[in-house]
N, C-alpha and C positions, 0 to 999 in steps of 0.2 A: 455833374448833376445840374449846375446852373446853366450850362450851355444847352443841355437837353430841354430844360424848362423854357429857356428863351425861345426855342423853336417848337414849343408845344409837344415835346416828346417826353420820354422817360429814359432814365439811365438804368442800366442793369449792372449790379455789382456781383462778382463771383467771389464768394467767401471760401477761397481754397488756395493752396500754394500753386503757383504756376507750374512747377515741376515736382515730380515725385519719383524717386529712384526706384522704389519697389513697385512691381506690377500689381502685386496683391493689395498693397495699400491704395494704389491709384484706383483700382477696380472697386474697392470698398468705399472710398470717398465719393466715387461717382454714383453710388447707390443712395447716398444721403439725400433725403427729400429736398432740402434747400438747394443743394448743389445740382441735383438732377432737374429741378424746376428751372434754374438759371440756364443750365446747359440746353434744355429744350427751347427756351426763349432765344438763346444765342443764335440758333439756326435761322431765325427770321428777323434779324436786326437790319435796319436800313443804313445805319452809319456805324463805322468803327473807327475809333481814334487810337492810334498806335505810335510807338517810337521805332526807330531803326537804329541798330547798333552795329559797329564793326567788330568782327571777331578777333582782330589782331591787336586790340587795345590792350595795354599793359594791365590795367586794373578793370576787370569786367564789373559791370553793375552788380550791386548787392543781390540782385535777382538770382545770380548764379553762385553766390558765395556758398562755399561748401560742396558745390557740385561740379563746377567747371574748373578743374585743376589745370595747371599749366600743361601737363601731359595730354589731357583730354583735349584742350584747346589746340595743341600742336597736331594731334590726331585729326581733329575736325578740319584744320587748315590743310593738312595733306590730302584730305578727301575732297578739297575744293571749297570749303566754307569761306565765305567772305563777310558774312554778317548774319544778323537775325532780326526777325520781325514777328511780333506776337509770340515770341519764344521759339519760333522755328528757324533753324539754321538753314541758310540758303547758299546755293552755288552762285557763280557769277551771272547766270542767266535767270536767276530768280526761282529756280526750281528747289523744292524741299530736298535737302541733303538726305541721302540714304544712310541713316545712322540711327541706332536705337535711342539716342537721346531725344530725337524728334517724336518718338512714340510714347513719351512719358509726360507729355504736356497735359495739364488740366485747363482746358480753355476751348475756344472755337477750333474745330478741326481745320486743317489746312484746306481741305476741299470746300468746307462751308465758308472759310474766310474768302476764298476766290469768288464766291457767289454774292458777297455783300456788295450792293450797289454803289456805296460811297465809302471808300476807305481814305481817311485823312492821316497822314504821317507827319509827324514833327521830328525833325532830326537836324542838328547843326552842331556848332562848336568844334569838337575834335573832328579830325578828318574821317568822315564817314562816306566819302564819295563812292567807294567801291560797293559798300553795302546798299546805299541808296540807289546807285546805278542798277544793281542787281534786282531790287524791288521794282524799279521802273521797267526794266527788260521783261520781267515776269508778269507785268500788268497787275501787280499786287496793290498798287496804290493809285488813287485817282486825284489826289490833291497833296501837294507837298509843301510844308512850312519849313523854310530853312534860312540860313544866312547867305549873304552875298558871295562869300568866299566859296562856299560849297556850290552854290548855283553856278558861278562862273567855271568851276572845275567840271561840273556836270555838262555844261554846254560844250566845253572843250573836248570832253570825252566822246560826245555825240558827234562832233564835227568831223 
């Protein structure tokens, strides 16, 4: 919010879980006026700030706690998932993985995400080279904030 104000913009918060297992619950949540209003605004954002995570990490972020079991994670990796961005699992080329888990997100649609003029990703620390590389290959991010170790690996992968 402070960053948005600094640039004479406004931040939009989505007061909903990122992922809902039940299609019925997801559809009902999307009918809620506050969520619906935010979802309508999301389609016209100028900037999106996101993280990028590697699907192979031993301890997935709490975002997926209770949903991303070891079995499901292995299934996603067998299907080619290397990481996720805005909740969407990606293959090595930055394409949205064909899996029902990607259809249960409450947030910007993958198609609308690709239309955002300025997507800023912050990802570093643990090795996220494959996930970041996928997002770059898929033209899903326009600006990357990372550490020197990851940056050097990305340059080596591209060479």
